[in-house]
N, C-alpha and C positions, 0 to 999 in steps of 0.2 A: 571573865575571859571571852564571853559571848560577843561584847562590844568589839573587842580587839579582832576577833574572827571575822565578824561581819564587815567591819571597817576594811579589812584586808581584801575581802571578796569584792566589795564595791570598788575599791581603788584599782584592782587589777583588771576590771571590766571596762575602765574608761578608754575612750579612743586614744590611740598613740600620740596625737598631737597634744591632747589634753594632759596626758601623763608627762610629756616633755615640758610643758609649761608649768606643771606643778613642780617638777624637779628643779626648774629655774629658780623658783621662789623658795626652795627648800632652805631650812635652817640645819645647823649641825644636829640639832635634836632629831629632826625628821630623818636625817641620814642614818643616825644611830639606831632609831626606831626601826627602820627598814632592815638594818643589819641584824638586829635582835630577832625580828620576825623570821627572817630567812634562816638564822642558825637554829631557832626553835623548831621550825618545820623540818629542817634536816635531822634534827635529833629525834623528833617524833616519828620520822620515817624509818628509824632504826628498829630492829627487832629487840625483844626483851634481852635476848642473849647478847647482842651487840652492845646494848646499854650496860649490861652487867659486866662486860669486858672493861668498860670505862669506869666502873664503879658508881654508876647512876641509876637510880630507880625512875620509872616513868613519871611519877608524880614530883620528882625533883628537877625536871628538865629546865624549867624556867630559871630556878635559882642557880643551877649549874651553868647555864649559858651567861647569866648576868655576873657570876663570880669569875668566870673565865675572861670575860671582856674587861672587867675591872682589873684583873691581873695584867692583861695585855696593855691596858692603857697606863697603869702605874709603872710598868717597866720602861715605857717610852720617855718618861720624865726624869 
């Protein structure tokens, strides 16, 4: 997970024109990775009580996000 976190920190510090250029060459995989990263960050920002309301333990956040995204994708087909 450390690689994931450091990669995120590095990419967010790039100048705006460089970020725009990177997005121009993005693949669908890159876009999905960004969406996963954003959703995981949103879930990590929740309190333990808010996570419990959703039936999620803090250690299960990544699995929960991936499962929800897969459910969303499978409904679209």
